[in-house]
MOPAC internal coordinates of N, CA, C and O (Angstrom, degrees):
PM7 1SCF
backbone

  N    0.0000 0     0.00 0     0.00 0    0    0    0
  C    1.4534 1     0.00 0     0.00 0    1    0    0
  C    1.5198 1   108.35 1     0.00 0    2    1    0
  O    1.2310 1   120.79 1   -37.81 1    3    2    1
  N    1.3111 1   116.10 1   142.19 1    3    2    1
  C    1.4661 1   121.94 1   177.00 1    5    3    2
  C    1.5259 1   108.78 1   -93.06 1    6    5    3
  O    1.2310 1   120.91 1   -52.10 1    7    6    5
  N    1.3111 1   115.87 1   127.90 1    7    6    5
  C    1.4615 1   122.04 1   179.08 1    9    7    6
  C    1.5227 1   108.68 1  -106.94 1   10    9    7
  O    1.2310 1   120.69 1   -45.37 1   11   10    9
  N    1.3097 1   116.28 1   134.63 1   11   10    9
  C    1.4658 1   121.78 1   177.88 1   13   11   10
  C    1.5188 1   108.01 1   -93.98 1   14   13   11
  O    1.2310 1   120.88 1   -55.62 1   15   14   13
  N    1.3190 1   115.92 1   124.38 1   15   14   13
  C    1.4611 1   121.18 1  -177.98 1   17   15   14
  C    1.5216 1   112.23 1  -113.33 1   18   17   15
  O    1.2310 1   121.27 1  -145.34 1   19   18   17
  N    1.3124 1   115.18 1    34.66 1   19   18   17
  C    1.4613 1   120.10 1  -179.60 1   21   19   18
  C    1.5240 1   111.01 1   -64.35 1   22   21   19
  O    1.2310 1   120.23 1   134.56 1   23   22   21
  N    1.3022 1   117.16 1   -45.44 1   23   22   21
  C    1.4680 1   120.85 1  -178.55 1   25   23   22
  C    1.5325 1   110.65 1   -59.42 1   26   25   23
  O    1.2310 1   120.55 1   134.20 1   27   26   25
  N    1.3396 1   116.56 1   -45.80 1   27   26   25
  C    1.4618 1   120.49 1  -179.76 1   29   27   26
  C    1.5275 1   111.06 1   -63.44 1   30   29   27
  O    1.2310 1   120.57 1   139.01 1   31   30   29
  N    1.3380 1   116.52 1   -40.99 1   31   30   29
  C    1.4541 1   120.70 1  -179.76 1   33   31   30
  C    1.5299 1   110.63 1   -64.72 1   34   33   31
  O    1.2310 1   120.42 1   137.34 1   35   34   33
  N    1.3199 1   116.80 1   -42.66 1   35   34   33
  C    1.4676 1   120.00 1   177.60 1   37   35   34
  C    1.5246 1   110.82 1   -62.04 1   38   37   35
  O    1.2310 1   120.39 1   136.93 1   39   38   37
  N    1.3312 1   116.86 1   -43.07 1   39   38   37
  C    1.4675 1   120.61 1   179.59 1   41   39   38
  C    1.5272 1   110.99 1   -62.82 1   42   41   39
  O    1.2310 1   120.51 1   136.80 1   43   42   41
  N    1.3369 1   116.62 1   -43.20 1   43   42   41
  C    1.4652 1   120.94 1   179.25 1   45   43   42
  C    1.5205 1   111.59 1   -60.81 1   46   45   43
  O    1.2310 1   120.62 1   145.96 1   47   46   45
  N    1.3194 1   116.42 1   -34.04 1   47   46   45
  C    1.4654 1   121.25 1  -177.09 1   49   47   46
  C    1.5267 1   112.38 1   -91.48 1   50   49   47
  O    1.2310 1   120.45 1   178.64 1   51   50   49
  N    1.3311 1   116.75 1    -1.36 1   51   50   49
  C    1.4607 1   119.68 1  -179.56 1   53   51   50
  C    1.5175 1   112.79 1    68.68 1   54   53   51
  O    1.2310 1   120.68 1  -148.47 1   55   54   53
  N    1.3225 1   116.30 1    31.53 1   55   54   53
  C    1.4589 1   121.98 1  -178.35 1   57   55   54
  C    1.5233 1   109.79 1  -116.03 1   58   57   55
  O    1.2310 1   120.97 1   -16.98 1   59   58   57
  N    1.3196 1   115.75 1   163.02 1   59   58   57
  C    1.4544 1   121.41 1   178.73 1   61   59   58
  C    1.5230 1   109.89 1  -116.61 1   62   61   59
  O    1.2310 1   121.14 1   -15.13 1   63   62   61
  N    1.3085 1   115.43 1   164.87 1   63   62   61
  C    1.4612 1   121.23 1   175.19 1   65   63   62
  C    1.5340 1   109.49 1   -61.68 1   66   65   63
  O    1.2310 1   120.57 1   143.13 1   67   66   65
  N    1.3152 1   116.52 1   -36.87 1   67   66   65
  C    1.4658 1   120.84 1   177.99 1   69   67   66
  C    1.5312 1   110.36 1   -61.11 1   70   69   67
  O    1.2310 1   120.45 1   133.67 1   71   70   69
  N    1.3345 1   116.75 1   -46.33 1   71   70   69
  C    1.4648 1   120.94 1   177.63 1   73   71   70
  C    1.5219 1   110.19 1   -58.38 1   74   73   71
  O    1.2310 1   120.62 1   133.84 1   75   74   73
  N    1.3412 1   116.42 1   -46.16 1   75   74   73
  C    1.4595 1   120.95 1  -178.29 1   77   75   74
  C    1.5240 1   111.45 1   -62.40 1   78   77   75
  O    1.2310 1   120.48 1   140.50 1   79   78   77
  N    1.3127 1   116.69 1   -39.50 1   79   78   77
  C    1.4656 1   120.28 1   177.91 1   81   79   78
  C    1.5260 1   110.55 1   -61.51 1   82   81   79
  O    1.2310 1   120.35 1   134.84 1   83   82   81
  N    1.3069 1   116.93 1   -45.16 1   83   82   81
  C    1.4698 1   121.04 1   179.87 1   85   83   82
  C    1.5279 1   111.18 1   -67.27 1   86   85   83
  O    1.2310 1   120.26 1   136.99 1   87   86   85
  N    1.3199 1   117.11 1   -43.01 1   87   86   85
  C    1.4618 1   122.35 1  -176.57 1   89   87   86
  C    1.5275 1   112.90 1   -69.80 1   90   89   87
  O    1.2310 1   120.81 1   143.09 1   91   90   89
  N    1.3319 1   116.06 1   -36.91 1   91   90   89
  C    1.4636 1   120.55 1  -174.24 1   93   91   90
  C    1.5291 1   113.36 1   -97.19 1   94   93   91
  O    1.2310 1   120.48 1   160.15 1   95   94   93
  N    1.3276 1   116.70 1   -19.85 1   95   94   93
  C    1.4567 1   119.78 1  -175.51 1   97   95   94
  C    1.5222 1   113.02 1    80.67 1   98   97   95
  O    1.2310 1   120.41 1  -171.42 1   99   98   97
  N    1.3267 1   116.81 1     8.58 1   99   98   97
  C    1.4642 1   121.84 1   179.19 1  101   99   98
  C    1.5241 1   108.64 1   -88.41 1  102  101   99
  O    1.2310 1   120.93 1   -44.15 1  103  102  101
  N    1.3124 1   115.82 1   135.85 1  103  102  101
  C    1.4532 1   121.83 1  -179.42 1  105  103  102
  C    1.5311 1   110.78 1   -56.00 1  106  105  103
  O    1.2310 1   120.53 1   -43.57 1  107  106  105
  N    1.3145 1   116.59 1   136.43 1  107  106  105
  C    1.4669 1   122.89 1  -179.22 1  109  107  106
  C    1.5322 1   111.04 1   -56.00 1  110  109  107
  O    1.2310 1   120.23 1   138.21 1  111  110  109
  N    1.3249 1   117.16 1   -41.79 1  111  110  109
  C    1.4690 1   120.56 1  -179.93 1  113  111  110
  C    1.5252 1   111.60 1   -65.08 1  114  113  111
  O    1.2310 1   120.19 1   145.21 1  115  114  113
  N    1.3253 1   117.25 1   -34.79 1  115  114  113
  C    1.4646 1   120.68 1   176.04 1  117  115  114
  C    1.5224 1   110.13 1   -63.86 1  118  117  115
  O    1.2310 1   120.21 1   136.67 1  119  118  117
  N    1.3132 1   117.21 1   -43.33 1  119  118  117
  C    1.4690 1   121.01 1   177.73 1  121  119  118
  C    1.5211 1   111.11 1   -63.48 1  122  121  119
  O    1.2310 1   120.43 1   142.41 1  123  122  121
  N    1.3212 1   116.78 1   -37.59 1  123  122  121
  C    1.4610 1   120.57 1   177.33 1  125  123  122
  C    1.5232 1   110.16 1   -62.29 1  126  125  123
  O    1.2310 1   120.03 1   135.34 1  127  126  125
  N    1.3341 1   117.55 1   -44.66 1  127  126  125
  C    1.4648 1   121.02 1   179.42 1  129  127  126
  C    1.5272 1   111.36 1   -63.14 1  130  129  127
  O    1.2310 1   120.34 1   140.76 1  131  130  129
  N    1.3258 1   116.96 1   -39.24 1  131  130  129
  C    1.4618 1   120.24 1   178.24 1  133  131  130
  C    1.5178 1   110.16 1   -65.49 1  134  133  131
  O    1.2310 1   120.80 1   135.66 1  135  134  133
  N    1.3205 1   116.07 1   -44.34 1  135  134  133
  C    1.4657 1   120.80 1  -179.32 1  137  135  134
  C    1.5292 1   111.34 1   -62.06 1  138  137  135
  O    1.2310 1   120.22 1   144.48 1  139  138  137
  N    1.3129 1   117.19 1   -35.52 1  139  138  137
  C    1.4627 1   122.27 1   178.47 1  141  139  138
  C    1.5248 1   107.67 1   -97.81 1  142  141  139
  O    1.2310 1   120.86 1  -111.63 1  143  142  141
  N    1.3137 1   115.96 1    68.37 1  143  142  141
  C    1.4677 1   123.39 1  -168.21 1  145  143  142
  C    1.5203 1   114.06 1   -54.58 1  146  145  143
  O    1.2310 1   119.81 1   153.10 1  147  146  145
  N    1.3310 1   117.98 1   -26.90 1  147  146  145
  C    1.4604 1   118.69 1  -178.61 1  149  147  146
  C    1.5291 1   112.12 1   -65.81 1  150  149  147
  O    1.2310 1   120.12 1   165.09 1  151  150  149
  N    1.3278 1   117.38 1   -14.91 1  151  150  149
  C    1.4566 1   121.64 1   179.17 1  153  151  150
  C    1.5246 1   112.81 1   -93.52 1  154  153  151
  O    1.2310 1   120.30 1   175.55 1  155  154  153
  N    1.3346 1   117.03 1    -4.45 1  155  154  153
  C    1.4563 1   120.52 1  -175.53 1  157  155  154
  C    1.5204 1   109.98 1  -138.82 1  158  157  155
  O    1.2310 1   120.64 1   -35.95 1  159  158  157
  N    1.3167 1   116.38 1   144.05 1  159  158  157
  C    1.4593 1   120.59 1   178.47 1  161  159  158
  C    1.5164 1   112.55 1  -106.63 1  162  161  159
  O    1.2310 1   120.01 1   178.80 1  163  162  161
  N    1.3264 1   117.58 1    -1.20 1  163  162  161
  C    1.4543 1   117.86 1  -175.45 1  165  163  162
  C    1.5222 1   111.64 1  -150.01 1  166  165  163
  O    1.2310 1   122.23 1   -23.28 1  167  166  165
  N    1.3164 1   113.33 1   156.72 1  167  166  165
  C    1.4582 1   121.84 1   172.42 1  169  167  166
  C    1.5147 1   105.61 1  -134.30 1  170  169  167
  O    1.2310 1   120.20 1   -55.69 1  171  170  169
  N    1.3101 1   117.21 1   124.31 1  171  170  169
  C    1.4564 1   120.58 1   177.59 1  173  171  170
  C    1.5246 1   109.16 1   -65.08 1  174  173  171
  O    1.2310 1   120.62 1   -40.14 1  175  174  173
  N    1.3266 1   116.43 1   139.86 1  175  174  173
  C    1.4589 1   120.65 1  -179.45 1  177  175  174
  C    1.5218 1   111.66 1   -60.19 1  178  177  175
  O    1.2310 1   120.01 1   144.63 1  179  178  177
  N    1.3255 1   117.58 1   -35.37 1  179  178  177
  C    1.4626 1   121.42 1   177.15 1  181  179  178
  C    1.5205 1   110.51 1   -60.18 1  182  181  179
  O    1.2310 1   120.83 1   137.08 1  183  182  181
  N    1.3281 1   116.03 1   -42.92 1  183  182  181
  C    1.4671 1   121.19 1  -179.56 1  185  183  182
  C    1.5252 1   109.85 1   -67.62 1  186  185  183
  O    1.2310 1   120.39 1   134.55 1  187  186  185
  N    1.3239 1   116.86 1   -45.45 1  187  186  185
  C    1.4601 1   120.84 1   178.27 1  189  187  186
  C    1.5293 1   110.45 1   -59.80 1  190  189  187
  O    1.2310 1   120.42 1   138.63 1  191  190  189
  N    1.3158 1   116.81 1   -41.37 1  191  190  189
  C    1.4644 1   121.18 1   178.20 1  193  191  190
  C    1.5233 1   111.35 1   -61.82 1  194  193  191
  O    1.2310 1   119.96 1   137.25 1  195  194  193
  N    1.3246 1   117.68 1   -42.75 1  195  194  193
  C    1.4729 1   120.86 1   179.96 1  197  195  194
  C    1.5323 1   111.05 1   -66.59 1  198  197  195
  O    1.2310 1   120.48 1   141.34 1  199  198  197
  N    1.3204 1   116.68 1   -38.66 1  199  198  197
  C    1.4718 1   120.18 1   176.68 1  201  199  198
  C    1.5200 1   109.77 1   -62.20 1  202  201  199
  O    1.2310 1   120.69 1   132.79 1  203  202  201
  N    1.3277 1   116.28 1   -47.21 1  203  202  201
  C    1.4646 1   120.66 1  -179.66 1  205  203  202
  C    1.5287 1   111.63 1   -63.20 1  206  205  203
  O    1.2310 1   120.38 1   141.15 1  207  206  205
  N    1.3238 1   116.88 1   -38.85 1  207  206  205
  C    1.4657 1   120.23 1   177.84 1  209  207  206
  C    1.5276 1   110.49 1   -62.36 1  210  209  207
  O    1.2310 1   120.74 1   132.62 1  211  210  209
  N    1.3232 1   116.20 1   -47.38 1  211  210  209
  C    1.4678 1   120.87 1  -176.98 1  213  211  210
  C    1.5286 1   111.56 1   -65.66 1  214  213  211
  O    1.2310 1   120.47 1   140.98 1  215  214  213
  N    1.3327 1   116.71 1   -39.02 1  215  214  213
  C    1.4661 1   120.81 1  -177.23 1  217  215  214
  C    1.5307 1   112.93 1   -93.05 1  218  217  215
  O    1.2310 1   120.88 1   178.09 1  219  218  217
  N    1.3453 1   115.93 1    -1.91 1  219  218  217
  C    1.4615 1   121.16 1  -178.27 1  221  219  218
  C    1.5288 1   110.42 1    51.35 1  222  221  219
  O    1.2310 1   121.50 1  -123.27 1  223  222  221
  N    1.3324 1   114.73 1    56.73 1  223  222  221
  C    1.4536 1   120.82 1  -178.55 1  225  223  222
  C    1.5220 1   110.10 1  -138.51 1  226  225  223
  O    1.2310 1   120.71 1     1.04 1  227  226  225
  N    1.3100 1   116.25 1  -178.96 1  227  226  225
  C    1.4547 1   123.33 1   178.15 1  229  227  226
  C    1.5288 1   108.73 1  -108.12 1  230  229  227
  O    1.2310 1   119.45 1   -23.96 1  231  230  229
  N    1.3418 1   118.65 1   156.04 1  231  230  229
  C    1.4721 1   120.83 1   178.00 1  233  231  230
  C    1.5341 1   112.87 1   -53.69 1  234  233  231
  O    1.2310 1   120.36 1   146.00 1  235  234  233
  N    1.3283 1   116.91 1   -34.00 1  235  234  233
  C    1.4631 1   120.63 1   179.27 1  237  235  234
  C    1.5212 1   113.86 1   -67.51 1  238  237  235
  O    1.2310 1   120.25 1   165.47 1  239  238  237
  N    1.3236 1   117.12 1   -14.53 1  239  238  237
  C    1.4671 1   120.33 1   174.80 1  241  239  238
  C    1.5253 1   110.68 1   -77.83 1  242  241  239
  O    1.2310 1   120.82 1   157.47 1  243  242  241
  N    1.3300 1   116.04 1   -22.53 1  243  242  241
  C    1.4642 1   121.89 1  -176.35 1  245  243  242
  C    1.5230 1   111.70 1  -102.17 1  246  245  243
  O    1.2310 1   120.50 1   138.70 1  247  246  245
  N    1.3249 1   116.64 1   -41.30 1  247  246  245
  C    1.4659 1   122.46 1  -177.21 1  249  247  246
  C    1.5179 1   109.61 1  -108.91 1  250  249  247
  O    1.2310 1   120.62 1   -57.60 1  251  250  249
  N    1.3269 1   116.43 1   122.40 1  251  250  249
  C    1.4546 1   121.38 1  -177.53 1  253  251  250
  C    1.5254 1   108.95 1  -131.89 1  254  253  251
  O    1.2310 1   120.78 1   -46.43 1  255  254  253
  N    1.3339 1   116.11 1   133.57 1  255  254  253
  C    1.4572 1   119.53 1   176.39 1  257  255  254
  C    1.5184 1   108.59 1   -83.46 1  258  257  255
  O    1.2310 1   121.01 1   -51.81 1  259  258  257
  N    1.3355 1   115.67 1   128.19 1  259  258  257
  C    1.4565 1   121.62 1   178.01 1  261  259  258
  C    1.5266 1   109.04 1  -120.38 1  262  261  259
  O    1.2310 1   121.06 1   -25.99 1  263  262  261
  N    1.3015 1   115.58 1   154.01 1  263  262  261
  C    1.4572 1   121.87 1   177.69 1  265  263  262
  C    1.5299 1   108.89 1   -60.21 1  266  265  263
  O    1.2310 1   120.44 1   -44.34 1  267  266  265
  N    1.3272 1   116.77 1   135.66 1  267  266  265
  C    1.4674 1   120.89 1  -177.56 1  269  267  266
  C    1.5219 1   112.53 1   -57.58 1  270  269  267
  O    1.2310 1   119.70 1   143.52 1  271  270  269
  N    1.3156 1   118.18 1   -36.48 1  271  270  269
  C    1.4669 1   119.96 1  -179.24 1  273  271  270
  C    1.5318 1   111.03 1   -67.72 1  274  273  271
  O    1.2310 1   120.26 1   144.10 1  275  274  273
  N    1.3268 1   117.11 1   -35.90 1  275  274  273
  C    1.4696 1   120.34 1   176.91 1  277  275  274
  C    1.5224 1   110.74 1   -67.62 1  278  277  275
  O    1.2310 1   121.00 1   139.14 1  279  278  277
  N    1.3284 1   115.69 1   -40.86 1  279  278  277
  C    1.4631 1   120.11 1   179.15 1  281  279  278
  C    1.5171 1   110.61 1   -64.44 1  282  281  279
  O    1.2310 1   120.26 1   139.09 1  283  282  281
  N    1.3274 1   117.10 1   -40.91 1  283  282  281
  C    1.4705 1   121.35 1   179.64 1  285  283  282
  C    1.5228 1   110.56 1   -64.48 1  286  285  283
  O    1.2310 1   119.67 1   135.65 1  287  286  285
  N    1.3267 1   118.23 1   -44.35 1  287  286  285
  C    1.4677 1   119.91 1  -179.64 1  289  287  286
  C    1.5284 1   110.76 1   -67.09 1  290  289  287
  O    1.2310 1   120.28 1   148.26 1  291  290  289
  N    1.3344 1   117.07 1   -31.74 1  291  290  289
  C    1.4680 1   120.48 1   177.32 1  293  291  290
  C    1.5240 1   109.94 1   -67.25 1  294  293  291
  O    1.2310 1   120.17 1   138.29 1  295  294  293
  N    1.3529 1   117.29 1   -41.71 1  295  294  293
  C    1.4568 1   120.50 1   178.44 1  297  295  294
  C    1.5287 1   110.97 1   -64.25 1  298  297  295
  O    1.2310 1   120.35 1   139.34 1  299  298  297
  N    1.3359 1   116.94 1   -40.66 1  299  298  297
  C    1.4636 1   119.77 1   179.28 1  301  299  298
  C    1.5107 1   111.69 1   -65.02 1  302  301  299
  O    1.2310 1   120.26 1   143.42 1  303  302  301
  N    1.3425 1   117.10 1   -36.58 1  303  302  301
  C    1.4576 1   119.75 1   179.82 1  305  303  302
  C    1.5231 1   112.00 1   -68.93 1  306  305  303
  O    1.2310 1   120.48 1   157.73 1  307  306  305
  N    1.3429 1   116.70 1   -22.27 1  307  306  305
  C    1.4643 1   120.87 1   176.51 1  309  307  306
  C    1.5307 1   110.92 1   -85.21 1  310  309  307
  O    1.2310 1   120.43 1   175.68 1  311  310  309
  N    1.3304 1   116.79 1    -4.32 1  311  310  309
  C    1.4553 1   119.68 1   178.38 1  313  311  310
  C    1.4925 1   114.24 1    86.96 1  314  313  311
  O    1.2310 1   119.83 1  -158.15 1  315  314  313
  N    1.3303 1   117.93 1    21.85 1  315  314  313
  C    1.4651 1   120.74 1  -178.78 1  317  315  314
  C    1.4983 1   110.54 1   -97.05 1  318  317  315
  O    1.2310 1   120.10 1   180.00 1  319  318  317

């Protein structure tokens, strides 16, 4: 399973989703959907590129493959 770590990356950099929306030109609601990955199955490469440009990072800093069993236990711990 692919895990989106946008929220963690923003927190580490002391930035907000609002800042990222303004800096990248990506709609705030689009960033929200990406951050809440369980609601979305895709990220356009253009959008990923703009996020990486704004945060000066690589796609692998945002998207990480995790073991399915770890992802499942994480979802259960959140009450899903």
